[in-house]
N, C-alpha and C positions, 0 to 999 in steps of 0.2 A: 582658337583651338586650345591654346595653353591655358586659358582661364577655365575652360570647361573640364579639362583633365585635372587641374588642381581642385576644382569644386568636387569632382567625383572622388578624388583621394580623401578629401575632407569628410565627405558624407560616409565613405567606406570606413575610415578611422572612427567616426563618431558612432556608427553602428556597431563596429567591432568592440569598442570600449563600453558601449552601453550593454551589449550582450554579455561581456565579461563580467560586468557589475551585477547583472541579473543572476548569472550563473553563481557568482560568489555569494549573493544574498540567498539564493535557493539552497546552496550548500549549508548555510547557517541555520535553515529552518529545522525545527525539530518535529517529529511525529510520534504519535502514541499508537501502539499496537494493542488492541483490546481482544479478549477472547470471550465469545458468547457461547456457552455450553448449554445446549438445549436438550430436550427429550428425544428428538429425532435426528438432530444434526449439530455439528460444530462450525462456528464462524470465526474467522479472523477479520477484525475491522481496524483500518488505518484511519486515524483522525489527524487533522492538522493542528496547529497551535490555537486555532479559534474553535476547535472541537467541531469542525465541518468534516463529514465523512468523505474520504478520499477514495477509498475502495473497500469491497467486501469480498472475502473468499468463503465459500460454504461447501461442506461435505456431509452427506447424510451417512448414518451407520445403521446396522441391523438391529432390529428389536425382536426380542424372543418373548413368547408368551407362554410360560410353562404351566400356568393355571389361570382360572377365570379371575380377572381383575389384577394379574401380576404383569409386570414387564421387566425383563432383564436385558443388560447390555454386556457386550464383551469389552472390558477395560482397555485391552490392547487396540481394538478397533476404534475406540473413542480417542485414544492417544494419537493413532495414525491419522484419524480424521481431523483432529485438531491441528496437527502439524501441516497437513495438506491445506487446510483452510487459511492458516497463517502464511504459508508460502505462496498460495494463490493470491491473497490480498497484497502481498509485497510485490509480486511480479506485476499485477495489474496497476498498482500505483506508480511504478517506475521510480520509486523512492530508493535512495541509497540505504541499505539496512543499517549503516552506521549512524543514520539520522533518526532512528527509531529508539525510543526510550523503553 
């Protein structure tokens, strides 16, 4: 019984230190937040260091058509939509904001 208890302690320690190393490595990762401002919506996109998409947050905004062939947008609504898209992308990614450039 003594042997199996020591083996379990060893396995536990090995897993613990392995997880700690992975967490430390994950904390060293850097991410990029990019904004995609479109005609109908704002997007926040989180990329990892290999330019793989981690998450996307998207929010639409109102379009106004004051005349034929014209389109207008409220700049405050665009700004709010952009912030919400970025916040959504960060929340979905579960990335520490301090790791975003």
